[in-house]
C-alpha positions as CSV (number, residue, x, y, z in Angstrom):
1,M,-49.7,236.4,-51.2
2,A,-50.9,236.9,-47.6
3,Y,-52.3,233.8,-45.9
4,P,-55.0,233.1,-45.1
5,D,-56.5,236.6,-46.3
6,D,-55.7,236.1,-49.9
7,V,-56.9,232.5,-50.0
8,P,-60.2,232.3,-51.9
9,V,-63.3,230.6,-50.2
10,L,-65.2,228.4,-52.4
11,T,-68.6,227.0,-51.7
12,D,-71.7,225.3,-53.2
13,G,-73.8,225.9,-50.1
14,V,-73.1,222.5,-48.6
15,V,-69.4,222.2,-48.9
16,T,-66.8,225.0,-48.3
17,L,-63.2,225.0,-49.3
18,R,-61.4,227.5,-47.0
19,P,-57.9,228.1,-45.5
20,Y,-56.8,226.1,-42.6
21,A,-57.3,227.5,-39.1
22,L,-56.1,226.3,-35.8
23,D,-59.6,225.2,-34.8
24,D,-59.1,222.3,-37.4
25,L,-56.4,220.8,-35.3
26,D,-58.4,218.0,-33.7
27,P,-60.4,216.9,-36.9
28,T,-57.0,216.9,-38.8
29,V,-55.5,214.6,-36.3
30,E,-58.4,212.5,-36.2
31,N,-58.5,212.2,-40.1
32,C,-54.8,211.6,-40.4
33,V,-54.7,208.7,-37.9
34,D,-57.8,206.9,-39.6
35,P,-56.7,203.6,-40.9
36,E,-58.1,204.3,-44.3
37,T,-56.5,207.5,-44.5
38,V,-53.1,205.8,-43.5
39,A,-53.7,203.1,-46.1
40,W,-54.3,205.2,-49.1
41,T,-52.3,208.5,-48.6
42,T,-48.6,209.4,-48.1
43,I,-49.5,211.4,-44.8
44,P,-46.7,210.6,-42.3
45,S,-47.5,207.8,-40.0
46,P,-47.6,207.7,-37.0
47,Y,-49.2,211.2,-37.0
48,N,-49.5,213.4,-33.9
49,R,-50.8,216.8,-33.0
50,D,-47.5,218.4,-33.6
51,D,-47.7,217.2,-37.2
52,A,-51.0,218.9,-37.6
53,I,-49.6,222.1,-36.1
54,I,-46.8,222.1,-38.7
55,W,-49.3,221.4,-41.4
56,I,-51.8,224.3,-40.4
57,T,-49.3,227.0,-39.5
58,K,-46.3,226.3,-41.9
59,T,-46.9,223.7,-44.7
60,A,-50.1,225.1,-45.7
61,P,-49.4,228.7,-45.8
62,E,-46.0,228.1,-47.5
63,G,-47.8,226.1,-50.2
64,W,-49.9,229.1,-51.1
65,E,-46.9,231.6,-50.8
66,T,-44.8,229.6,-53.2
67,G,-47.8,228.5,-55.5
68,T,-46.6,225.0,-55.2
69,N,-49.4,223.5,-53.0
70,L,-52.7,225.3,-53.2
71,V,-54.4,223.4,-50.5
72,F,-57.9,224.0,-48.7
73,A,-59.5,222.8,-45.6
74,I,-62.9,221.1,-46.5
75,E,-65.8,222.2,-44.2
76,A,-68.9,220.3,-44.1
77,E,-71.5,218.7,-41.9
78,H,-70.3,215.4,-40.2
79,H,-72.7,212.5,-39.4
80,D,-73.3,213.9,-36.1
81,G,-74.8,217.0,-37.6
82,V,-71.8,219.4,-36.5
83,R,-70.2,221.4,-39.3
84,R,-66.5,221.5,-39.0
85,C,-63.2,220.6,-40.9
86,A,-64.0,217.4,-42.9
87,G,-60.7,217.0,-44.6
88,G,-58.6,218.6,-47.0
89,I,-57.9,219.0,-50.8
90,G,-55.3,220.7,-52.9
91,L,-54.0,221.4,-56.3
92,L,-50.1,220.9,-57.0
93,P,-49.3,222.9,-60.0
94,G,-46.6,221.7,-62.3
95,E,-45.6,223.0,-65.7
96,E,-47.7,224.1,-68.7
97,G,-51.1,224.3,-67.1
98,V,-50.9,220.9,-65.4
99,A,-51.6,220.3,-61.7
100,D,-52.2,217.3,-59.6
101,I,-55.1,216.8,-57.3
102,G,-54.9,215.4,-53.7
103,F,-57.6,215.0,-51.2
104,S,-58.8,213.1,-48.0
105,V,-62.0,213.2,-46.0
106,H,-62.5,212.7,-42.3
107,P,-64.1,209.5,-41.6
108,G,-67.0,211.4,-39.8
109,A,-68.0,213.0,-43.1
110,R,-67.7,210.1,-45.6
111,G,-70.5,208.7,-47.5
112,R,-72.3,212.1,-47.7
113,G,-70.9,213.2,-51.1
114,V,-68.6,215.6,-49.5
115,C,-65.5,214.4,-51.5
116,R,-67.4,214.8,-54.8
117,R,-68.5,218.3,-54.1
118,A,-65.1,219.3,-52.9
119,I,-63.6,218.0,-56.2
120,K,-65.9,219.8,-58.3
121,L,-65.4,223.1,-56.4
122,I,-61.6,222.9,-56.6
123,V,-61.5,221.8,-60.3
124,D,-63.8,224.5,-61.5
125,W,-61.7,227.1,-59.7
126,G,-58.4,225.7,-60.9
127,F,-59.5,225.8,-64.5
128,A,-61.2,229.3,-64.2
129,E,-58.9,231.2,-61.9
130,R,-55.4,229.3,-62.3
131,D,-55.5,228.9,-66.0
132,L,-55.0,225.1,-65.7
133,E,-55.6,222.9,-68.8
134,V,-55.1,219.5,-67.4
135,I,-55.5,218.2,-63.8
136,L,-54.0,214.7,-63.1
137,W,-55.3,212.2,-60.4
138,Y,-53.2,209.5,-59.0
139,A,-54.4,206.8,-56.5
140,F,-53.0,203.6,-55.2
141,V,-54.6,200.5,-56.9
142,G,-57.6,199.5,-54.7
143,N,-58.5,203.1,-53.5
144,W,-62.1,202.6,-54.9
145,G,-63.5,205.6,-52.9
146,S,-61.0,208.0,-54.5
147,R,-61.7,206.6,-58.0
148,K,-65.4,206.8,-57.7
149,A,-65.1,210.5,-56.6
150,V,-63.0,211.6,-59.5
151,W,-65.1,209.4,-61.8
152,A,-68.3,211.2,-60.7
153,N,-66.6,214.5,-61.7
154,G,-65.8,213.5,-65.3
155,F,-62.2,212.4,-65.0
156,S,-61.1,209.7,-67.5
157,F,-59.5,206.6,-66.3
158,D,-56.1,206.3,-68.0
159,G,-54.7,203.3,-66.7
160,T,-52.5,201.5,-64.1
161,V,-48.7,202.0,-63.9
162,A,-46.8,199.4,-62.1
163,E,-44.7,200.8,-58.9
164,L,-45.3,204.4,-59.9
165,K,-45.9,206.2,-56.6
166,V,-43.9,205.9,-53.3
167,Q,-45.5,205.5,-50.1
168,R,-43.4,205.6,-47.0
169,G,-40.5,203.9,-48.9
170,E,-42.4,201.4,-50.8
171,R,-43.4,201.7,-54.6
172,R,-46.9,200.9,-55.2
173,D,-49.0,200.2,-58.5
174,T,-50.8,203.3,-59.2
175,W,-54.0,204.3,-61.1
176,L,-53.8,207.5,-63.2
177,G,-56.7,209.7,-64.3
178,S,-57.2,213.1,-65.9
179,L,-59.6,215.9,-66.6
180,R,-59.3,218.7,-68.9
181,A,-60.7,222.2,-69.0
182,T,-62.9,221.3,-72.0
183,D,-64.4,218.2,-70.4
184,T,-67.7,218.0,-68.9
185,R,-68.1,217.3,-65.2
186,E,-70.3,214.1,-66.1
187,P,-69.0,210.6,-65.7
188,K,-67.4,209.4,-69.0
189,T,-68.5,205.7,-68.5
190,V,-71.4,203.9,-66.6
191,W,-70.3,202.4,-63.2
192,Y,-72.4,199.3,-62.6
193,D,-73.0,198.7,-58.9
194,P,-75.2,195.4,-59.0
195,P,-78.4,195.4,-57.0
196,V,-78.9,192.6,-54.3
197,L,-81.2,190.0,-55.7
198,E,-82.7,187.4,-53.4
199,T,-84.2,184.0,-54.0
200,D,-85.4,181.3,-51.5
201,R,-81.8,180.0,-51.1
202,L,-79.5,182.6,-52.4
203,R,-78.4,186.3,-52.3
204,L,-76.8,187.6,-55.4
205,R,-74.7,190.6,-54.2
206,P,-71.5,192.7,-54.9
207,V,-68.2,191.3,-54.5
208,V,-66.5,192.0,-51.1
209,D,-62.7,191.4,-50.2
210,S,-63.4,188.2,-48.3
211,D,-64.7,186.6,-51.4
212,A,-61.3,186.4,-53.0
213,G,-60.3,183.0,-51.7
214,R,-63.6,181.3,-52.9
215,L,-63.4,183.1,-56.1
216,F,-60.0,182.0,-56.9
217,E,-60.9,178.3,-56.1
218,M,-63.8,178.2,-58.4
219,I,-62.1,180.1,-61.3
220,H,-59.0,177.8,-61.0
221,D,-60.8,174.6,-60.6
222,E,-59.9,172.1,-63.3
223,R,-63.5,171.9,-64.7
224,S,-64.0,175.6,-64.6
225,L,-60.5,176.3,-66.6
226,H,-61.8,173.6,-69.1
227,W,-64.9,175.5,-70.1
228,A,-63.2,178.9,-69.9
229,G,-61.3,177.9,-72.9
230,R,-58.6,180.2,-74.4
231,I,-59.7,183.3,-72.5
232,P,-56.7,184.7,-70.5
233,A,-58.7,187.1,-68.5
234,A,-60.6,184.1,-67.0
235,R,-57.6,183.1,-65.0
236,P,-56.8,185.9,-62.6
237,P,-53.2,185.0,-60.9
238,T,-54.1,185.7,-57.3
239,P,-57.2,185.6,-55.2
240,A,-56.8,189.5,-54.8
241,A,-56.7,189.9,-58.6
242,C,-60.0,188.2,-58.9
243,V,-62.0,190.8,-56.8
244,L,-59.7,193.6,-58.5
245,R,-60.9,192.4,-62.0
246,I,-64.5,192.3,-61.0
247,R,-64.3,195.9,-59.7
248,E,-62.3,197.0,-62.7
249,Q,-65.1,195.8,-64.9
250,A,-67.8,197.4,-63.0
251,A,-65.9,200.8,-62.9
252,A,-65.4,200.6,-66.9
253,G,-69.0,199.9,-67.5
254,A,-68.0,196.6,-69.0
255,T,-69.9,194.0,-66.9
256,I,-72.4,193.6,-64.1
257,N,-71.0,190.9,-61.6
258,W,-72.8,189.3,-58.7
259,I,-71.5,186.8,-56.1
260,I,-74.0,183.9,-55.8
261,A,-74.0,183.6,-52.0
262,D,-75.8,181.3,-49.7
263,R,-78.7,183.5,-48.1
264,S,-78.3,182.3,-44.6
265,T,-74.4,182.0,-44.3
266,D,-73.3,184.5,-47.1
267,V,-70.7,181.9,-48.2
268,P,-69.8,182.5,-51.8
269,L,-71.2,179.6,-54.1
270,G,-70.5,181.1,-57.5
271,R,-70.4,184.2,-59.6
272,I,-72.8,185.2,-62.4
273,Q,-72.3,188.4,-64.6
274,L,-73.9,190.1,-67.6
275,F,-71.5,191.1,-70.3
276,D,-71.5,192.8,-73.8
277,L,-73.4,195.6,-72.5
278,A,-72.4,197.9,-75.2
279,G,-72.8,195.5,-78.2
280,L,-74.2,196.4,-81.4
281,D,-77.6,195.5,-80.0
282,D,-77.9,197.3,-76.9
283,T,-81.1,195.6,-76.0
284,E,-79.3,192.4,-75.6
285,V,-77.0,191.2,-72.9
286,K,-75.0,187.9,-72.3
287,P,-74.6,186.0,-69.0
288,G,-71.5,184.2,-67.9
289,Y,-71.2,182.1,-64.7
290,V,-69.1,179.7,-62.5
291,I,-70.3,177.6,-59.8
292,H,-67.8,176.4,-56.9
293,P,-67.0,172.8,-56.9
294,D,-68.7,172.1,-53.6
295,A,-71.9,173.7,-54.7
296,R,-72.5,172.1,-57.9
297,G,-75.5,169.6,-58.5
298,R,-77.7,171.6,-56.2
299,G,-79.6,173.9,-58.9
300,I,-77.7,176.9,-57.7
301,L,-77.1,178.2,-61.2
302,T,-80.6,177.7,-62.5
303,E,-82.0,179.7,-59.4
304,A,-79.3,182.6,-60.0
305,L,-80.2,182.9,-63.6
306,R,-83.8,183.0,-63.1
307,A,-83.2,186.0,-60.5
308,V,-80.9,187.6,-63.0
309,V,-83.5,187.3,-66.0
310,D,-86.3,188.8,-63.8
311,W,-84.2,191.6,-63.0
312,T,-82.6,192.1,-66.5
313,F,-86.2,192.2,-68.1
314,R,-87.7,194.3,-65.4
315,P,-88.2,198.1,-66.7
316,V,-85.6,200.6,-65.7
317,A,-88.3,202.6,-64.1
318,A,-89.2,199.7,-61.9
319,G,-85.4,199.2,-60.7
320,G,-84.5,196.6,-63.5
321,F,-82.2,196.7,-66.7
322,G,-85.0,196.9,-69.2
323,K,-83.5,194.5,-71.9
324,R,-85.2,192.7,-74.5
325,R,-83.1,189.6,-75.0
326,I,-80.7,187.5,-73.1
327,T,-78.4,185.0,-74.9
328,I,-76.2,182.3,-73.5
329,S,-73.2,180.9,-75.2
330,T,-71.9,177.5,-74.1
331,A,-70.2,174.3,-75.3
332,A,-72.4,171.6,-76.7
333,T,-70.9,169.2,-74.3
334,N,-71.4,171.3,-71.2
335,T,-74.5,169.4,-70.1
336,A,-74.6,171.2,-66.7
337,S,-74.8,174.6,-68.3
338,R,-77.3,173.5,-70.8
339,H,-79.4,172.1,-68.3
340,A,-79.4,175.2,-66.1
341,A,-80.3,177.3,-69.1
342,E,-83.1,175.1,-70.1
343,Q,-84.5,175.0,-66.6
344,A,-84.3,178.7,-66.4
345,G,-86.6,179.2,-69.5
346,F,-84.0,179.6,-72.2
347,T,-84.5,177.9,-75.6
348,H,-81.8,176.5,-77.8
349,V,-81.8,178.4,-81.1
350,C,-78.6,177.5,-83.1
351,T,-75.4,175.5,-83.1
352,N,-72.1,177.0,-84.4
353,P,-69.7,174.0,-85.4
354,T,-66.4,174.1,-83.5
355,A,-66.9,177.6,-82.4
356,F,-66.4,177.2,-78.6
357,S,-62.9,176.8,-77.3
358,L,-62.0,174.3,-74.6
359,G,-59.2,174.4,-72.4
360,E,-55.8,175.4,-74.0
361,S,-56.3,174.1,-77.7
362,D,-59.6,172.0,-78.1
363,F,-62.8,173.2,-79.6
364,D,-66.4,172.1,-79.2
365,D,-69.6,173.0,-81.2
366,E,-70.9,176.3,-79.6
367,V,-74.7,176.2,-78.6
368,L,-76.8,179.4,-78.3
369,Y,-79.8,179.7,-75.9
370,Q,-82.1,182.7,-75.8
371,V,-84.9,184.1,-73.8
372,I,-87.0,186.9,-74.8
373,N,-88.6,189.5,-72.8
374,P,-92.4,189.4,-73.6
375,S,-93.1,192.7,-72.1
376,W,-90.3,194.8,-73.7
377,Q,-91.0,198.1,-74.9
378,P,-88.6,200.3,-76.9
């Protein structure tokens, strides 16, 4: 095929996919030296203008001519209001109707939905015009921007493979996802990004990387491990794994997690979550929580519980979760947890004998506390 004349131009009116041109040199270099791009792609590093010239004048045309790399320049408006090259996206066809997708967005165009639009354009074209049946997505573990962009286009998340892909000589753990021609372009799961909730002393907010150390301390505290019982997932092995687990749960639609932070200093004081979100009764949720050892005895948990209850019972139309009932399960001897529940308005409704695991091998009676939303409507 003749490049660039035979390369299709795809557009949705906001984002356009087109052949690369020499005018794209400067934004291509800017993108490829950006720290985020370097961290999550296999683009050569260091990267310079000569590399961009080779990419635009040799690599991209040869990819189309041989059919091995169908790569487009992404054209979109940047934050400065100027429309120009905003990154690149491509399909790498394999055998029997399968192709890999790869993409990178210029830092000046991130946060504007450019990547999601570009992905939709290229997958629709790939299925319709290239007779593809499956498109595979790979990303190094931790590349949440990439994962959310494909999630928004209906890709399934198919798991993590240890040391699958190589980046500059190093094997890295890799996420894998897929999209089939018969799939819709709607997300296959809910992705829960918790809203920020504030009280007099606290800010309940999403987790950030810098929370890892404090999270690890509170989760692996002797007292916390005792009440966590026999749940292996309650013991992430490293500080980074604590943050990764919270984000994985959010991406899977399994839990909503907040960091309980000091409102004035933003220091993490604990963590609170809602789980069992897809239980048999989808009007009910259950909270779990842990407080850092140096924040205990100050009413932190009670204050955080009240904030979560208020949001959980608030109607969806008013920015809440619209649930009918919240149920807390805790050990009968966990007086601190029981006190916080009672102070937050929960009522003890029943006790299950020897149903709550403690530590590695002990059991305690399980006590259930509930609070009902008096204003709930089906």
